[in-house]
C-alpha positions in Angstrom: -4.9 -56.6 -11.7 -1.9 -55.1 -9.8 1.3 -53.8 -11.4 4.5 -55.8 -10.9 6.3 -55.5 -7.6 9.8 -54.1 -7.6 12.7 -56.6 -8.1 13.2 -58.6 -4.9 16.4 -58.9 -3.0 18.0 -62.2 -1.9 20.2 -62.4 1.1 21.9 -65.1 3.1 20.9 -65.5 6.8 22.9 -68.4 8.3 21.7 -71.5 6.4 18.7 -69.8 4.7 18.0 -67.4 1.8 15.6 -64.6 2.5 13.7 -63.2 -0.5 12.3 -59.8 0.3 10.3 -57.3 -1.9 8.1 -54.3 -1.7 4.4 -54.5 -2.5 3.2 -52.2 -5.2 1.1 -49.3 -3.9 -2.6 -49.6 -3.9 -2.8 -46.5 -6.1 -1.1 -48.4 -8.9 -4.0 -50.8 -9.4 -6.0 -50.6 -12.6 -9.6 -49.4 -12.5 -10.7 -53.1 -12.2 -8.1 -53.8 -9.5 -8.6 -55.1 -6.0 -6.4 -55.5 -2.9 -3.4 -57.8 -3.3 -4.4 -61.2 -2.0 -1.0 -62.9 -2.3 2.3 -63.4 -4.0 4.1 -66.0 -6.2 7.8 -66.2 -5.9 9.8 -67.7 -8.8 13.3 -68.9 -8.3 15.8 -69.7 -11.0 17.1 -73.3 -11.3 20.7 -74.1 -12.2 19.7 -74.5 -15.8 18.1 -71.0 -16.0 14.5 -72.2 -15.8 12.3 -70.3 -13.3 9.5 -72.0 -11.3 7.2 -71.0 -8.5 8.4 -72.0 -5.1 5.3 -73.3 -3.4 6.5 -74.8 -0.1 8.4 -72.0 1.6 7.1 -69.1 -0.5 3.4 -70.1 -0.7 1.7 -66.7 -0.8 -1.5 -68.3 0.5 0.1 -69.8 3.6 0.6 -67.1 6.1 2.2 -69.5 8.7 5.5 -69.8 6.8 5.1 -66.8 4.4 5.1 -63.2 5.7 3.6 -60.4 3.7 6.5 -59.5 1.5 9.3 -61.9 2.5 9.9 -65.7 2.5 12.8 -67.8 3.9 14.1 -70.9 2.1 16.7 -73.3 3.5 19.9 -73.3 1.4 19.6 -77.1 1.5 16.3 -76.9 -0.5 17.9 -74.7 -3.1 20.9 -77.1 -3.5 18.5 -80.1 -4.1 16.2 -80.9 -7.1 14.7 -79.1 -8.9 16.9 -76.0 -8.2 20.3 -77.8 -8.0 22.2 -74.7 -7.1 25.9 -75.2 -6.2 28.2 -73.4 -3.8 29.0 -70.1 -5.3 25.8 -69.8 -7.4 23.7 -66.6 -7.2 20.1 -66.9 -6.1 17.8 -65.2 -8.6 14.2 -64.5 -7.9 11.2 -62.8 -9.4 7.8 -62.0 -7.8 4.2 -61.8 -9.1 1.4 -60.4 -7.0 -2.2 -61.3 -7.5 -5.6 -60.3 -6.6 -9.2 -61.2 -7.5 -8.7 -59.8 -11.0 -5.5 -61.8 -11.8 -1.7 -61.9 -11.7 0.6 -58.9 -12.1 3.4 -59.1 -14.6 6.6 -60.7 -13.3 8.9 -58.3 -11.3 12.3 -57.7 -12.6 14.8 -60.4 -11.5 16.6 -59.7 -8.2 19.6 -61.4 -6.7 22.4 -60.7 -4.2 22.6 -64.0 -2.3 25.5 -66.3 -3.1 25.0 -69.9 -2.0 27.5 -70.6 0.8 27.2 -73.8 2.6 28.1 -73.7 6.3 29.1 -77.1 7.6 31.5 -78.8 9.9 35.1 -78.5 8.9 37.0 -81.4 7.4 39.1 -83.5 9.8 42.6 -82.2 10.4 45.4 -83.5 8.1 48.9 -84.7 8.5 48.8 -85.7 12.1 52.4 -86.5 13.2 54.7 -86.6 16.1 56.6 -83.3 16.5 60.3 -83.6 16.5 60.8 -80.0 17.6 60.0 -80.7 21.3 62.1 -83.0 23.3 60.2 -86.0 24.7 60.3 -87.7 27.9 58.7 -91.0 29.0 55.5 -89.4 30.0 54.6 -87.1 27.1 54.5 -86.8 23.3 54.0 -83.8 21.1 51.8 -83.9 18.0 51.2 -81.5 15.2 48.6 -81.3 12.4 47.3 -79.1 9.6 43.7 -77.8 9.0 41.5 -79.9 6.7 40.9 -78.7 3.2 37.4 -77.3 3.8 36.8 -75.2 6.9 32.9 -75.3 6.5 32.9 -71.6 5.5 33.6 -70.7 9.1 36.9 -70.2 11.0 37.9 -73.2 13.0 37.6 -72.2 16.7 39.4 -75.0 18.5 40.4 -78.7 18.4 39.8 -81.7 20.6 42.6 -84.3 21.0 41.5 -87.9 21.8 43.4 -91.1 22.1 42.6 -94.8 21.6 42.8 -96.5 25.0 43.7 -99.8 23.2 40.3 -101.4 23.3 38.7 -99.3 20.5 37.3 -96.8 23.0 38.4 -93.2 22.5 39.1 -91.0 25.4 39.3 -87.2 25.3 42.7 -85.9 26.3 42.1 -82.2 25.9 39.4 -79.9 24.4 39.6 -76.2 23.5 43.0 -76.3 21.8 43.5 -73.2 19.7 46.9 -74.1 18.1 47.9 -76.8 15.7 50.1 -78.6 18.3 49.5 -80.5 21.5 51.9 -82.0 24.0 
């Protein structure tokens, strides 16, 4: 059977975690060894338990599993059975196997911190601005950013208004300040 692979690394790539490791060298196999035929990736749950990830890191499925890397959506890691939360580290261990059997578990590797990118919260405290003098054809409004920015900077805002029949019309898009007149 092969020796254990080196500890894997875990990194964030947009909304996924990539688990990457190096294969042990063929010279490290025992006298009864054979070529590595696949890998098993174990990921730690929020309660500290490790289990094999068989959907995204199925070492026998070369369509979704490359030789020494697999990619798992963060949404999968935040759901059962993993139940990881924003700010948790992603810990993983790898086993390689061949016709003779499984290697020992690699050392645990980590590095990825669960960060959920999402749309920002709606702006808060929308109010008429008293700092700008008004005339009969304009109004000035101000607002504050929502509490959660979705882990990305807010790029711009869109101002819409109710036409009075429950239909919203866009007044302006691409606003980069917290005010609009």
